C-alpha positions in Angstrom: -125.5 106.8 -12.1 -122.8 109.3 -12.8 -119.5 109.0 -11.0 -118.6 112.3 -9.4 -115.1 113.8 -9.2 -113.5 114.6 -5.9 -114.2 118.3 -6.4 -118.0 117.8 -7.0 -118.6 116.2 -3.6 -119.6 117.9 -0.4 -119.4 116.8 3.2 -122.5 116.0 5.2 -122.8 115.8 9.0 -125.3 113.5 10.6 -126.1 112.5 14.2 -126.8 108.9 15.1 -127.4 107.1 18.3 -124.2 105.7 19.9 -125.4 102.1 19.6 -126.0 102.6 15.9 -122.5 104.1 15.4 -120.9 101.1 17.1 -122.9 98.7 14.9 -122.1 100.6 11.7 -118.4 100.5 12.6 -118.5 96.7 12.8 -120.6 96.5 9.5 -118.1 98.8 7.7 -115.1 96.7 9.0 -116.8 93.5 7.8 -117.2 95.0 4.3 -113.7 96.5 4.3 -115.0 100.0 3.7 -115.6 103.2 5.6 -118.8 104.4 7.4 -118.7 107.4 5.0 -118.7 105.2 1.9 -121.5 103.0 3.4 -123.7 106.0 4.0 -122.9 107.6 0.6 -123.7 104.3 -1.2 -127.0 103.9 0.6 -128.1 107.5 0.0 -127.1 107.3 -3.7 -129.0 104.1 -4.0 -132.2 105.7 -2.5 -131.9 108.7 -4.8 -131.4 106.4 -7.8 -134.4 104.3 -6.9 -136.5 107.4 -6.5 -135.4 108.8 -9.8 -136.3 105.5 -11.5 -139.7 105.4 -9.8 -140.4 109.0 -11.0 -139.4 108.1 -14.5 -141.6 105.0 -14.5 -144.5 107.0 -13.2 -144.1 109.6 -16.0 -143.9 106.9 -18.7 -146.9 105.1 -17.3 -149.0 108.3 -17.2 -147.9 109.1 -20.8 -149.0 105.6 -21.9 -152.4 106.0 -20.2 -152.9 109.4 -21.9 -152.1 107.9 -25.2 -154.5 105.1 -24.6 -154.4 101.4 -25.6 -155.9 99.6 -28.5 -157.2 96.3 -27.0 -158.4 94.9 -30.3 -162.0 94.4 -31.2 -164.1 96.5 -33.6 -167.0 98.8 -33.1 -170.1 97.3 -34.7 -172.3 100.3 -33.9 -171.9 103.9 -35.0 -172.4 106.9 -32.8 -175.9 107.7 -34.2 -177.3 104.2 -33.6 -176.0 104.2 -30.0 -177.9 107.4 -29.3 -181.2 106.6 -31.0 -184.2 106.5 -28.8 
């Protein structure tokens, strides 16, 4: 994850229930951080997880398109399989 400079960040306003705000204030204080930093870290974590999932999906689909050799050998040829 890239570390952003101060000039590359932008403010975000959110609305939360009063009870949630009180709980997050306590949580932030316990972790010696700010509410803003807690929220930013969680959002960045979610985005990172989503990016990783998308990358894994692309890699898996590419592997499936390429196919897998599972060993074994064909003992019959195409013509003998289609003889009647």
